[in-house]
C-alpha positions as CSV (number, residue, x, y, z in Angstrom):
1,M,120.2,88.8,107.9
2,N,117.0,88.6,107.8
3,K,115.5,88.9,104.2
4,Y,112.3,91.7,105.5
5,L,115.0,93.7,107.5
6,L,117.9,93.5,104.8
7,P,115.7,95.9,101.7
8,A,115.6,98.1,104.0
9,I,119.4,98.3,105.1
10,L,120.9,98.3,101.3
11,A,118.3,100.9,100.3
12,L,120.2,103.0,103.7
13,A,123.4,102.4,102.2
14,S,122.9,102.5,98.3
15,T,121.2,106.2,99.2
16,G,123.4,107.3,101.6
17,L,121.1,107.8,104.3
18,Q,122.4,105.3,106.9
19,A,124.1,108.1,108.9
20,Q,121.0,109.4,109.2
21,M,119.8,106.7,111.2
22,T,120.0,107.0,114.8
23,A,121.3,104.3,117.6
24,G,117.4,104.4,118.7
25,K,116.1,104.1,115.4
26,K,118.8,101.2,114.5
27,A,117.0,99.5,117.7
28,V,113.4,99.3,115.6
29,L,114.8,98.4,113.1
30,Q,116.7,95.3,114.9
31,S,113.5,95.0,117.0
32,I,111.1,94.6,114.5
33,E,113.3,92.2,113.2
34,R,113.4,90.3,116.2
35,H,109.4,89.8,116.2
36,Q,108.8,89.8,112.5
37,A,107.9,86.0,113.2
38,D,105.4,86.5,115.7
39,L,103.9,89.5,114.0
40,I,103.8,87.3,110.7
41,R,101.8,84.7,112.8
42,L,99.6,87.0,114.5
43,S,98.3,88.1,110.8
44,D,98.3,84.9,109.9
45,Q,96.1,84.1,112.6
46,I,93.8,87.2,112.6
47,W,93.6,86.4,108.8
48,G,92.3,83.0,109.3
49,Y,89.8,84.0,112.3
50,A,87.9,86.6,109.7
51,E,85.9,87.9,112.3
52,T,83.5,90.9,111.6
53,A,83.0,93.9,113.9
54,F,82.7,93.0,117.3
55,E,82.5,89.4,116.9
56,E,86.9,89.6,116.9
57,T,87.2,87.5,120.1
58,Q,89.9,85.8,118.9
59,S,92.0,88.3,116.7
60,S,91.3,90.5,119.8
61,K,92.6,88.0,122.4
62,A,95.3,87.1,120.0
63,L,96.9,91.0,120.4
64,A,96.0,91.9,123.7
65,D,97.8,87.8,124.7
66,Y,101.0,88.8,123.3
67,A,100.6,92.7,123.8
68,E,100.7,91.1,127.7
69,Q,103.4,88.6,127.1
70,Q,105.9,91.7,125.7
71,G,105.5,93.3,129.0
72,F,102.1,95.9,128.2
73,T,99.4,96.7,130.9
74,V,96.5,95.7,129.3
75,R,93.1,96.7,129.6
76,R,90.4,94.4,128.3
77,G,86.5,95.2,127.5
78,V,86.9,99.2,127.5
79,A,84.6,101.5,125.9
80,G,81.8,98.7,126.8
81,M,83.4,97.4,123.9
82,P,83.9,93.0,125.1
83,T,86.5,92.7,121.8
84,A,88.6,96.8,122.5
85,F,91.5,96.7,124.3
86,I,94.2,99.0,125.8
87,A,97.9,98.3,125.9
88,S,100.2,100.4,127.7
89,Y,103.5,101.0,128.7
90,G,105.7,103.6,130.7
91,S,104.6,106.5,132.2
92,G,104.8,110.4,132.4
93,K,105.3,113.2,128.9
94,P,104.8,112.4,125.6
95,I,101.9,109.7,125.6
96,I,102.2,109.0,122.5
97,G,99.5,106.1,120.8
98,V,99.2,104.1,118.2
99,L,96.3,102.7,116.8
100,G,95.7,98.9,115.5
101,E,92.3,97.5,113.7
102,F,91.3,94.1,113.2
103,D,88.0,93.2,112.1
104,A,86.9,91.6,108.7
105,L,84.4,92.2,106.1
106,P,81.4,89.8,105.4
107,G,81.4,87.9,102.0
108,V,84.5,87.9,101.0
109,S,86.2,84.9,102.3
110,Q,89.4,84.3,99.8
111,K,92.6,81.3,99.9
112,A,95.9,83.2,99.5
113,V,96.0,82.2,95.8
114,P,95.7,85.0,92.7
115,A,92.1,84.2,91.2
116,K,89.0,83.7,93.1
117,D,88.9,80.9,95.6
118,P,86.7,81.3,98.7
119,V,87.9,79.4,101.7
120,S,84.2,78.7,102.3
121,E,81.6,80.4,100.4
122,G,79.8,83.7,101.7
123,A,82.1,83.3,104.8
124,P,84.1,86.8,105.9
125,G,87.6,87.7,104.9
126,H,89.8,90.3,105.6
127,G,88.9,92.4,102.3
128,C,90.6,95.5,104.0
129,G,93.8,94.0,105.4
130,H,93.1,94.8,109.3
131,N,94.9,91.2,109.8
132,L,97.8,93.1,108.9
133,F,97.2,96.3,110.2
134,G,96.6,95.6,114.1
135,P,99.9,93.3,114.8
136,G,102.1,96.0,112.4
137,S,101.0,98.8,115.0
138,L,102.0,96.7,118.2
139,G,105.2,95.6,116.4
140,A,106.4,99.5,116.7
141,A,105.0,99.9,119.7
142,I,107.0,96.4,120.8
143,A,110.0,98.5,119.7
144,V,109.3,101.5,121.5
145,K,108.9,100.2,124.9
146,E,112.0,98.1,124.4
147,L,113.9,101.4,124.0
148,M,111.9,102.5,126.9
149,E,112.6,99.3,129.1
150,Q,116.5,100.2,128.2
151,G,115.9,103.6,129.3
152,R,116.6,105.2,126.5
153,L,113.1,106.9,125.8
154,K,111.0,108.3,128.5
155,G,107.3,108.8,128.3
156,T,104.1,106.4,127.9
157,I,103.0,103.9,124.6
158,L,99.6,102.8,124.2
159,F,98.5,100.7,121.7
160,Y,94.9,100.6,121.2
161,G,93.0,97.2,119.9
162,T,90.1,99.0,118.0
163,P,87.4,96.7,117.0
164,A,84.5,97.4,114.5
165,E,86.0,99.9,112.2
166,E,83.9,98.2,109.5
167,K,80.5,98.7,110.6
168,Y,80.0,100.1,114.4
169,F,83.2,102.5,113.9
170,G,84.3,101.5,117.4
171,K,86.6,104.4,117.8
172,L,83.7,106.6,118.6
173,Y,83.2,104.7,121.6
174,F,86.7,105.2,122.8
175,A,86.5,108.9,122.2
176,R,82.9,109.0,123.8
177,E,85.0,107.8,126.9
178,G,87.6,110.2,126.8
179,L,89.9,106.8,126.3
180,F,92.1,109.5,123.6
181,D,92.1,112.9,125.6
182,D,95.7,112.3,127.3
183,L,97.4,111.5,124.2
184,D,100.0,113.9,123.1
185,V,100.0,112.7,119.2
186,C,98.7,109.4,117.4
187,L,99.5,107.2,114.6
188,D,98.0,105.0,112.6
189,W,98.5,103.2,109.1
190,H,96.8,101.3,106.8
191,P,97.3,98.7,104.4
192,A,96.9,100.0,101.0
193,A,98.2,99.9,96.9
194,N,100.9,102.4,97.8
195,T,103.1,103.6,100.2
196,Q,103.7,106.8,101.2
197,A,102.7,109.6,104.3
198,D,98.6,110.3,103.6
199,V,97.8,113.9,104.3
200,Q,94.5,113.5,102.4
201,S,91.3,114.1,104.7
202,A,88.8,111.4,104.4
203,L,84.8,112.2,104.4
204,A,82.6,112.8,107.1
205,V,79.8,110.4,107.2
206,I,76.2,110.1,108.9
207,D,74.8,106.6,109.6
208,F,70.9,106.2,110.1
209,T,68.1,104.3,110.0
210,T,64.2,105.8,108.3
211,E,61.1,103.3,109.8
212,F,58.1,103.8,108.4
213,H,55.1,102.6,109.9
214,G,51.7,102.4,107.9
215,Q,48.1,99.9,108.7
216,A,48.0,96.4,106.7
217,A,45.1,95.5,104.3
218,H,44.3,93.1,102.3
219,A,45.9,94.7,98.8
220,S,43.2,93.6,96.3
221,L,39.9,93.0,98.4
222,D,40.2,96.5,100.1
223,P,43.2,98.0,100.0
224,W,41.4,101.5,100.6
225,N,41.7,100.5,104.4
226,G,45.6,99.9,104.2
227,R,48.4,103.0,104.1
228,S,51.8,101.5,102.7
229,A,54.7,102.2,104.7
230,V,56.6,100.9,101.4
231,D,54.9,104.0,99.6
232,G,55.9,105.9,102.0
233,M,59.6,104.5,101.6
234,E,59.7,105.3,98.4
235,F,59.1,108.8,98.6
236,Y,61.6,108.6,100.7
237,T,64.0,107.4,98.2
238,T,62.7,109.5,95.1
239,G,63.1,112.6,97.3
240,L,66.9,111.5,98.0
241,N,67.5,110.8,94.2
242,Y,66.4,114.3,93.3
243,L,68.6,115.7,95.9
244,R,71.8,114.1,94.4
245,E,71.0,116.9,91.3
246,H,71.6,119.7,94.0
247,V,74.5,118.4,96.0
248,K,78.2,119.8,96.0
249,P,80.7,117.0,94.3
250,S,81.7,116.0,97.7
251,V,78.5,114.7,98.9
252,R,77.3,111.5,98.7
253,I,73.9,109.1,99.6
254,H,73.8,105.5,99.3
255,Y,70.9,103.6,101.2
256,Q,70.1,99.7,101.8
257,I,66.5,98.9,102.0
258,L,66.3,96.6,105.0
259,K,62.7,96.0,105.2
260,A,60.1,96.6,102.2
261,G,57.1,94.3,103.2
262,D,56.5,90.1,103.4
263,V,54.2,89.1,100.5
264,V,52.7,91.1,97.7
265,N,48.9,90.6,98.6
266,I,49.2,92.7,101.7
267,V,49.4,96.8,102.0
268,P,52.7,96.4,104.2
269,D,52.9,97.9,107.0
270,Y,56.4,98.6,107.8
271,A,59.4,99.5,105.9
272,N,63.1,100.5,106.9
273,I,66.1,102.0,105.2
274,W,69.5,102.7,106.2
275,T,71.4,105.6,105.0
276,R,74.5,107.2,105.1
277,I,75.5,110.5,103.7
278,R,79.0,111.6,103.6
279,D,80.7,115.4,102.9
280,A,84.3,116.4,102.8
281,R,83.5,118.4,106.0
282,R,80.9,117.7,108.9
283,T,79.3,120.9,108.6
284,G,78.6,120.0,104.8
285,M,77.3,116.7,105.9
286,M,74.7,118.0,108.5
287,E,73.4,120.5,106.1
288,I,72.7,117.1,103.8
289,Y,71.3,115.2,106.9
290,E,68.3,117.5,108.1
291,K,67.4,118.1,104.2
292,A,67.4,114.1,104.3
293,Q,65.0,114.3,107.6
294,R,62.8,116.7,105.6
295,I,62.4,114.8,103.0
296,A,61.5,111.5,105.2
297,K,58.6,113.8,106.8
298,G,57.4,114.9,103.6
299,A,57.5,111.2,102.2
300,A,55.4,110.2,105.1
301,L,53.1,113.3,105.1
302,M,52.6,112.1,101.2
303,A,51.6,108.4,102.2
304,D,50.0,109.0,105.2
305,V,52.4,106.7,107.4
306,D,54.1,107.4,110.5
307,Y,57.8,107.7,110.5
308,E,61.1,107.4,112.7
309,I,64.6,108.2,112.5
310,K,66.9,106.1,114.2
311,L,70.4,107.6,113.9
312,I,73.5,104.9,114.2
313,S,76.4,107.1,114.2
314,G,78.6,109.5,112.5
315,L,82.0,110.5,111.6
316,H,84.0,113.5,111.4
317,E,86.3,114.1,108.7
318,V,90.4,113.6,109.3
319,L,92.0,116.9,110.3
320,V,95.1,116.5,108.6
321,N,98.4,117.0,110.2
322,R,101.0,118.2,107.7
323,T,103.8,118.6,110.3
324,G,103.3,115.3,111.4
325,G,102.8,113.7,107.9
326,T,106.5,115.7,107.1
327,A,108.0,113.9,109.8
328,L,106.6,110.1,108.7
329,H,107.2,111.0,104.9
330,K,111.2,111.4,105.9
331,N,111.4,108.1,107.7
332,L,109.9,106.5,104.5
333,Q,112.5,107.5,103.0
334,L,114.4,106.6,105.3
335,L,113.7,103.1,104.6
336,G,113.5,103.4,101.1
337,P,111.2,101.1,99.0
338,I,109.8,97.3,99.5
339,E,111.6,95.2,97.7
340,Y,110.0,91.6,96.1
341,T,110.6,88.5,94.4
342,E,109.8,87.7,91.2
343,A,107.1,85.5,92.2
344,E,105.7,88.3,94.1
345,T,105.0,90.2,91.3
346,A,103.9,87.6,89.4
347,F,101.3,86.7,92.2
348,A,100.4,90.4,92.1
349,K,100.1,90.1,88.3
350,G,97.9,86.9,88.6
351,I,95.9,89.2,90.9
352,Q,95.4,92.4,88.8
353,E,94.5,89.9,85.5
354,A,92.1,88.3,87.7
355,T,90.4,91.6,88.5
356,G,90.9,93.5,84.6
357,K,93.6,95.9,85.9
358,P,96.7,96.3,83.8
359,Q,99.7,93.7,84.8
360,T,101.8,96.1,86.4
361,G,102.7,94.2,89.8
362,L,103.8,96.0,93.0
363,N,104.5,99.5,93.7
364,G,106.3,99.8,97.2
365,T,108.4,102.7,96.3
366,P,107.4,105.6,98.9
367,G,105.7,108.6,97.1
368,P,106.0,112.0,97.5
369,L,104.6,114.4,100.5
370,E,101.3,115.4,98.6
371,E,99.6,118.5,99.1
372,T,96.6,118.2,101.0
373,R,93.4,118.5,98.6
374,E,90.2,120.1,99.4
375,L,88.6,117.5,97.8
376,T,89.0,113.9,99.0
377,G,88.1,110.1,97.2
378,G,85.0,108.6,99.2
379,A,85.8,106.6,102.1
380,S,85.4,107.7,105.7
381,S,87.3,105.8,109.0
382,D,86.5,106.4,112.4
383,V,90.1,107.7,112.4
384,G,88.7,111.0,111.7
385,D,87.1,111.4,114.8
386,V,90.3,110.5,116.8
387,S,92.0,113.2,114.7
388,W,89.7,116.2,116.0
389,I,91.4,114.7,119.4
390,V,94.9,114.8,119.3
391,P,97.1,115.4,116.6
392,E,96.9,112.3,113.8
393,I,100.0,111.1,111.7
394,R,98.5,108.6,109.2
395,L,100.1,106.4,106.9
396,S,99.3,103.8,103.8
397,V,102.0,101.2,102.8
398,T,101.8,98.6,100.3
399,T,99.9,95.0,100.6
400,A,98.5,95.0,97.3
401,P,99.1,95.7,93.9
402,E,98.1,99.0,92.0
403,G,94.7,98.9,90.9
404,T,93.5,96.4,93.4
405,P,89.4,96.3,94.1
406,W,89.4,97.2,97.6
407,H,86.8,95.6,99.9
408,S,87.5,92.4,97.8
409,W,88.8,88.5,97.4
410,A,91.9,90.1,96.1
411,V,93.3,91.8,98.8
412,V,92.3,89.0,101.5
413,A,94.3,86.8,99.0
414,C,97.6,89.1,99.4
415,G,96.9,89.7,103.3
416,G,97.7,86.4,103.7
417,M,101.1,85.8,102.5
418,S,104.6,87.3,101.9
419,I,103.0,90.6,100.2
420,G,101.0,92.0,103.1
421,H,103.5,90.4,105.6
422,K,106.3,92.9,103.9
423,G,103.8,95.7,103.9
424,M,102.9,94.9,107.4
425,L,106.5,94.9,108.6
426,H,107.4,97.9,106.5
427,A,104.5,99.7,108.4
428,A,105.7,99.0,111.5
429,K,109.3,100.3,110.8
430,A,108.1,103.3,109.7
431,L,105.6,103.8,112.6
432,G,108.7,103.1,115.0
433,L,111.0,105.4,113.3
434,T,108.5,108.2,113.7
435,M,107.4,107.6,117.0
436,V,111.4,107.2,118.2
437,D,111.5,111.1,116.8
438,L,108.4,111.9,119.0
439,F,110.2,110.8,121.9
440,E,113.4,112.4,121.5
441,Q,112.3,115.5,120.0
442,P,110.2,117.4,122.4
443,R,110.2,120.6,119.5
444,L,108.7,118.1,117.1
445,V,105.8,117.4,119.0
446,D,105.5,120.9,120.1
447,E,105.0,122.0,116.4
448,I,103.0,119.0,115.8
449,R,100.5,119.7,118.4
450,N,100.5,123.7,117.4
451,E,99.2,123.1,114.1
452,F,96.4,121.0,115.2
453,L,95.3,123.2,118.3
454,E,95.4,126.0,115.0
455,K,93.4,123.7,112.0
456,R,90.8,122.7,115.1
457,G,90.3,126.2,116.3
458,D,87.5,126.5,118.8
459,Y,85.7,123.6,117.9
460,Q,84.2,121.5,121.3
461,Y,84.5,117.8,119.8
462,K,81.1,115.6,120.4
463,A,80.9,112.2,119.2
464,I,78.0,111.7,116.8
465,L,76.4,108.9,118.4
466,P,73.4,107.9,119.9
467,D,72.7,107.6,124.0
468,G,73.2,104.1,125.4
469,P,75.8,101.4,125.0
470,P,77.7,100.0,121.9
471,P,75.9,97.8,119.7
472,V,77.3,94.7,120.8
473,P,75.7,91.6,119.6
474,K,74.3,89.5,123.0
């Protein structure tokens, strides 16, 4: 018996839940056991490639090639993104999708050791665990595809290879092309420090730059001939910072100065600042965005310069589907906890010690199905846009110790060793079991979609994007 599958089987036996495991669900566990060496190899390859947004050439190819080897039909380079693809199998209804990400973050390179030690100083690393995300989701899709091959399930399974989540929000371009429109239900998971069905939303966000254009002059000889673009930018940031006092607690405003002159003795004629505004709801976010645009206009007037706002993109909040979350939660209960070795616990505590956190180790026990809160945390995700097109079922699975700072070297370290591997395989199982429910229970699909349609109401989704192709590097 495989070391990764055994804890799930023992948990089922010990809790008396084995009787609830259907033949199809047992087949999913067996499939993931058969493929687990390949899935771990894929995740380690992608961990090593550590490719950032729209640069994920090797990572995308590794996943797409493996899907093709497993009998999927793969469409590559979809929605104008060379590293985006869709792997499909089957025909007819229901059509169930599962999302897979694989982009890394800049500057967080790290070896698989519990102390900060980069592979290459300043290089990228998988500080959000996306090297696990894609292979885990693909493992679930393969398990379902094999049941279809055997004639035990009917319908269509789609695996979405979605690039550039961290910077350019690649799923927006899938959405704009209508590539989610035919789905009945979609699923995703994300690496985390806990394991539970995710029934919380995420913040909507709008992403834009503001450029100020003035007139250069000698800063001492004839400054009266100059109009400072940096003055305009500073008035703008002052306005944003005063605005912070008059927004709801759910709002987040942050910016990064991209350009602010070159030398001190020239009145700068160009400045550029990148801003993100978030709120719990898209409507609230757009209200603050409109205020920011007025602040930019006022700043330009005060500095006597010109300005231009350029939309990069924007994300919707997640439309939570509790019916789908409940179905997933039941399957997490079937699987039971993730079991860890003494060495893995020691590794986790080493991470916690190095990052100044209490040394509590790992929490692989499935959490409760929480009430959906009105206010959520500060993160955003392009999965939110998918959730306004099709019902989205979301999952978090432990791949790092409790308290681990995310988007950091600590997550990279865990994602390159067995702690991350165990979480990835557990996610594949939970997603696969839930997909079996969706294919076997048409009524469940109807209930999930009814909740989705009621919550979405008459809102007509439109991606928040400028015209033109994705910003793929040339």
